[in-house]
N, C-alpha and C positions, 0 to 999 in steps of 0.2 A: 108357716111355722117350721116346716121341714128345712126350708132354705136357711132360715135364721139359725136353726139348731146346727146345721152343717157349718155355718160360719163360726159359731161358738166352739164347736167341737174341734175344728182344725185351726183355730187361732194359735199363734205363737205365744200369746199371753195366757197366763193361768186364769181361767174364769171359773169361779167356785160359787155355789149357792149354799148358804147356811141358814138354819132356822134361827128363831129368836133365842133358842137355848144355846146357840153357838155351835151346834153340831153340823157337820158337813153333809149336804144332801146330794150335790152333784159335783163332778170332778172331770174336767175336759182333758184332751191330749196335751194341751199346753201346760196344765198343772202337773201332769205326769212327767213331762220332760223337765220342767223346772225343779220340782221337788223330789222326784225319784220314786214316789209312791204310785202304785196302780190303784184304780178306783176302788176295787174290792178291799184293798188294805186300809183305805183312809176313810171311806164313807161311814158315817156313824160316830166318828171321833170328833172331839171338839177342835175347832180351828186353832185354838191357842196352843195345841201340841206342836204346831209349826214355829211358834215363837220361842226364842231363847228366854231363859228365866227372867232376865232383866226387862224383857219386852212383853211379858204375859199381861201385865196390868194394862198396858196400852191396847192390847188386842181386845180386852174386855170393854175398854172405853169406846171402841168403835161401835159395838153393839148398843151401847147406851145412846149414842148419837142416832143410830138407826131407829130405835124405839121412839125417839123424839121427832122422827121424820126428817132427820138431817143427814145429808150426804157428807162423806169425808173424801176430799179430792186430793189425790196424789200426795200421800204421806210417804216420805222416804224412811224406810226402816230395814230391819234385818230379819230373815227367816232361816230356819234350820232345815236342811235337806235330810233325806232318809239316811244318807251315809254319815251324818253328823256335821258336814261342812256347812258353812254359812254363806248366804247369798244376799246381796243388796237388792232390794225391790222397792218399787213405787206402787203403793196401794191406793185403789179407789174403791170406796165402800158406799153402796147405794141401797136404800130401802126397796123391798119387793112387796107389792100389794096383791091381794086376791081380787076376785071379781066383785067383792063388796067394798073394794078400796081400803081394806084393812091391811095394815102392815103385818106380815107373817114371816118375814125372813129378810135376807140381805144378799146382794151379789157382791162378790169381792173379785176385783181384777188386779192381778199382781204382774208387774212387768220387771224383768231382770234388767237392772241398771248397773251391773258390775263394771262394764266397759266404760260407761259414763263416769262412774265414781273414780275409776283408775285414771281416766283422762283428766278429771277435775283435780285429782291429787297431784298428777304430774304438773299441771298448770300451777297449782299452789306452790309446789316445791320450786318450780322454775322462777316464780315471782320472788320467793324467799331468797333463792340463789342470786337472782338479779340484784335484789336490794343489798345483799351481803357484798356482792361484787362491787357495786357502785360505792358503798361505804368504804370498802377496802381500797379501791382505786383512788378515791378522794384523799384518803389518808396517805397513801403511798406517793401521790403526786404533790401534796401540800408540803411535805417535808423537804424534798429537793428544791421545790420552787422557793421556799423560804430561805434555804441556804444560798440559792442563786441570787435572790434579791439582796440579801445581806452582803454577799461578796461584791455584787455590782455597786452597791451603795458605798462600800469601802473603797473600791477602785476610783470612785468619783471624788473621794476626799483629797485634799491637798496635802503635800508634804509626806507622802508615803514612801518608805524605803523600798528597795527592790525586792527584798525578801518577803515583805508583806504583800506586795503586788503579785509576786509569783505564787504565794500561798492562796490568795484570792482567786487567781486564774485556775489553779489546780482544783479548787473547790468547785468552780463553775464547770470545768471539764468533767470532773468525776460525777457530779450530779446530773449533767446532761446525758452522759453515757448511761447512768442508772435509769433515767426516764426512757431512753431509747431501748434499753434492755426490757423494761416492763412492756412497752408497746410490741416489741418483737415477740415476747412470750405470748401475748394475747393473740397475735396473728398466727403464731405457730399452733396454738391449741385449736384455733378455728380451722386452719388448713388440715390438720390431722383429723379433726372431727368430721370434716366434710370430704375427706379422702382426696384432697386436691394438692397435696404436697408431692412434688416430684423428687425422688431420692436419686442422688448421684452415686449409685452403687458400684463397688469394685471389690475384688478380693483384697483382704487386708488382714494383718496379724494383730489381734487385740493387744498383745504384749507391747506393740509399737506405740500404742496410744497412752500407755500408763504414765510415762514421764510428762506428756503434755497435760494429762488430766491432773496429775499431782501439782504441776506448776500453776494451774488455774486456781487451785484451792489452798495451796500451802499457806498463803498469807492470812487467809481467814482462820485456818486451824491454829496457826501460831498466835494470832491476835486473841483467840479464845482460850489460849493456854492449854491446848489439847495436843495429843500425840497421834500420829498416823502410822499404822503398821501396814506395810504393803507386801503382798506375797503373790508370786506368779509361778506357773508351771515352767519347767526348764526346757520347753519345746514350743514351737510356734502354735498359735491357736487361730486358725484361719476361718474367717466368716466372710460372707458376701454382703457388704453394707456400705452405707454412707458414712465416711470417716468423721465428718464434722458433727453429724447427728448422734452417732454412737459416743463420741467424745462428750457432747452436750448431755446425754443421758447419764453418763458416769459422773460428770461434774455435778449435776443436779442431785444425785444420790449422796455425794459427799457433802455438798452444801447443806442438804437436809439433815444429815447426821450431825454436822457441826452445829447447826442452829438449835437442835433439840437436845444437845448434850451439854453437860456442865464443864467447868474448868477442871483441869487435871484428869480428864477422862481420856479413854483411848478409842480410836476408830480403826476398824480393821477393813481393809480394801483388798480384795483378792480376785484373781483371774484363774479359772480352772476349767476342766473338761469333765462332763458327765455323759457318758455314752455318746450320743450323736449331737450333743449340745455344748456350746461354750457357756460358761457360767460366770457371771459378774456378781460379786457379793459385796455388800457394804453393811457392816454390823457396828452397832454403837452401844454405849452404856448409858444412854440418855433416858428421857422421860417415859419411853414406851408408848404403846397405843392401847386404849381401852378396847375390849372385845367388840363392843357394839359399833366402834368406829372403823375397825379394820376392813370391813367390806366396802367402805366408802372412801378409803384413804387415797385412792387414785382418781377420785372425782375432782373436777375443777373447783377451786375456791374452798376446799375442805382444809381446815387447820386442826392438827391434833390438839393444840392448846391456843385458844384465841389470845391469851395474854402474850404469848411469844410473838404473835403477829404484830402486836402493838409496840413491842419493845425493839424487835430486831428487823421488822419489815418482812414483806413477802405477801403474795396474793394467792398462795395455794395453787400455783400453776406448775411448779417444778415436777411433782410426782405424776400428774396427768400427762405431762410431756414424756416422762420416762416410759410410762405404759404405752403411749401412742407410738413412740419410736420403736419400742420392742415389738409391738404388734405389726408395725409397718415392715419390719424385717422378718416376719414370720415367727417371732418369738413370744415370750410371756414375761410379765413382771408380777412379782408376788411380794407380799409383806407379811412378816410374822413378828409378834410380840407376845410375851407371856402376860403382859398387862402393864398398867401404869407403874413406873419406877423400875421396870425390868429390862429396859433397852429394847432395841428393834433390829431386825435384819431384813434388808431388801435384796431380792435376788432377781436378776434378769437372765433369762436363758435365750440363746440365739442358736439357730441351726448352724452346724459346721459346714464348710464347703471344701470340695476337692480342688477348686480352682486356686491358682497361686498368683500373687501380685506380679505385675510387670515391673521391670526396672524403673526406678524413679527418674523422672526428668529433673534437670537442674531447675531451680526456681527462676521464673521469668524476671529478668532485671528491667527496671524502668530506665529507659535510655534517656540521655539528655535530650530535651525536646525543643524543637523550633516550630512545633505544630501551631497552626492557627485554629482557635476554638471559638465557636459561637455559643454564647450562653443566653438562653431565652427563659426568663423567670420573672413573674409579676410581683413577687414579694421583694420589696426593696432591700430589706436586711439580708435575706438569703443571697440575692443577686450580687450585691456589693461585696459581701464577705467572701463568697465563693470565687468571684472574679479575681479579687485581690489575692486569695490563696493560690489560685492557679497561676497568676502572673509571677508570684514569688517563686514558683517552681519552674519558671522558664518558659511558660506558654504565652502565646500572643492571644489575647482575649478581647473579643467584641461582645457587648451585652445588649440585650433588648428586653423591654418590659412587657411587650405584647407579641402575639404571633405574627401580626402583619408587619411590625417593625423588624422582627427577626427574619422574615422572608425577604424583606427589602435589603437588609444587610447581607443576607446570603447571596443575593443576586449581584450586589456591588462587589463583594470581596469573599468569594466562596471559601469556606473553611474546610479543613480535613475532618474536623469533629464538631458535631452540634449536640449540646447538652440542653434538653428541652423539658420544661415542666409540662405536665398534662393539663392541669386546670387553669389554662390561660383565659383571660376575659373575652377575647374576640375569636381568634382561630385557635381551637384547643390543640393539645399536643398531637392527638391522633390525626387530625386534619393536616397539621403542619407536616407530619411525616409522610402522609399520603401524597401531598403536593410535591414534596421534595423527590419522592421516588418516581412519580409520574412525569416529572420534568425531563428525566433521561440524561441530564447533564451531570448528575451528582451520584452516579451509581456506586462510586468508591467511598463516598462520604460515610463516616461512622456516625450513626444517630443513637444517642443514649437518652433514655427517658429517666429523669430523676423526679420522683413524685411521692406524694403521701399515700397514694392508692397502692396497697400492698397485697391484695388478694391474688390467688392464682389466675382468676379470670382477667384481672387487670393486666397481669404480665402477658397473658396470651393475646389480649386485645392490642397491647403495645407492639408485640412482635408481629402480629398480623398487619398492623398499620405500616410497618416498615422499619421499626426500630431494631437495632442490633442487640440492644441490651436494655433491661428494665431494672433500675435500682430504686430502693425505697429510702425515703428521707428518714432520719438524717444519715447522710453518707459520709463515712470517714474519708477525709481528703487523700490519705495514703492509699486506701482501697480504690478510690476513684481514679487516681493516677495509674495505679496498677492495671485497672480494667481498660483504661484508654490505651495503655501500651499493649495489652493482650489483643485488644480489638484491632489495633493498627497492624500488628503482626499477622493476625488472622486474615485481614483484608488483603494482605500482600500475597497470600498463598491460596485464596479461593475467591471465586466470583459470586458466591452465594452468602446469604446471611445465616449466621449460626446463633443458636441459643447458648450463651456462655453462662454456666452456673456461677453464682457469687455467694458470698456469705453475708451480704448486706441485707 
């Protein structure tokens, strides 16, 4: 009995004995830790004092079950601590008999399940978020796919004039770029969330980005019949950051302001300095943000107004990327609104730097090419179109649909550049690159992985296998040609492989 009592006394669970009248008779250390009452404070009081008002009736029900010789197993409920706070508990209530086998009380075991409840709520929210994301993604992809199918059907028609053909091609190009942008945003959120994005930081003046940012959004603002007011301080605002990412963050803020503002409204975009921070501010006269939504506005897939999502598009990824980019640069992103209909202001603060930018190099020019390129791609459509595109740009292209065939062509007619898909049906791209590098005869060959695998781990695996560069599909032909030129120049000045950052 002493051993059993020690187990009860030192249990982390609250183990309480109550009489048939509901009054507490014993109170162990676990109960003291869970509820905050010491034994002398609580013994003699009714157990229902621990129950919030809305649960008192339930507490009385437990004793009715006990008197009927019925146990109550693991009922999840809420109890009140001494300090007034609530705790989620799982209760087990069992009858206690005396030596005559008469029921004269009950044992109540209460276990704190707060962590389990929080975890379950997180899972529930994640499932809701996933379902919302899938629904939004489906909607966002169906629209451009419908436009592409319609344009393609039109191009298949006979007797089309050149203007109509050009219009159809423009629609296909625009919609495909839109799809690529959606996929890029998804990957960006994942990279930032997992801390796997490598920033190409350098000292830069935020004022230098203003014209580029405005150029990216001016057509959207003009189409919405809105006006943009831009103001900058009259001196340089130096930060240490990734130029393309900081530009992306500012564009996202302006696109968000445009999306949630009506026609004939004004958007204010400013760059300023506050003590040790550069301050980027975007303010609008739009729909504003409800108070309950403001703490969540930077979470993925959150929309201030779901009707806006259905009419103008968007997956709720723009603002999460803004916050992720700000945090990756050691800064913050904040949102303020006085409420619905009162407009919003988004502010990004970035630490200033004492470093100064180096002199800019002239942009790399793509030289006229007589390069021999080997293209290894198992998708017929991608292989044929990319090969034709490169040929029109002056390259000599051999193509193969499998890794084995590509290796055979490489031995027959060694190229200067090999563009290789990773997911090949026989010898995958990683093995292809390893075999090429182990051969020893192709040390100067530039290997470029062009693949649908876009995670940071995928890029590292490609570079470890021997690729010079890892690009994610779909790759803009101009960007590909530029990277080929960069890689060829790099190979002429170094004997080692370099990781060349790209915007693809």
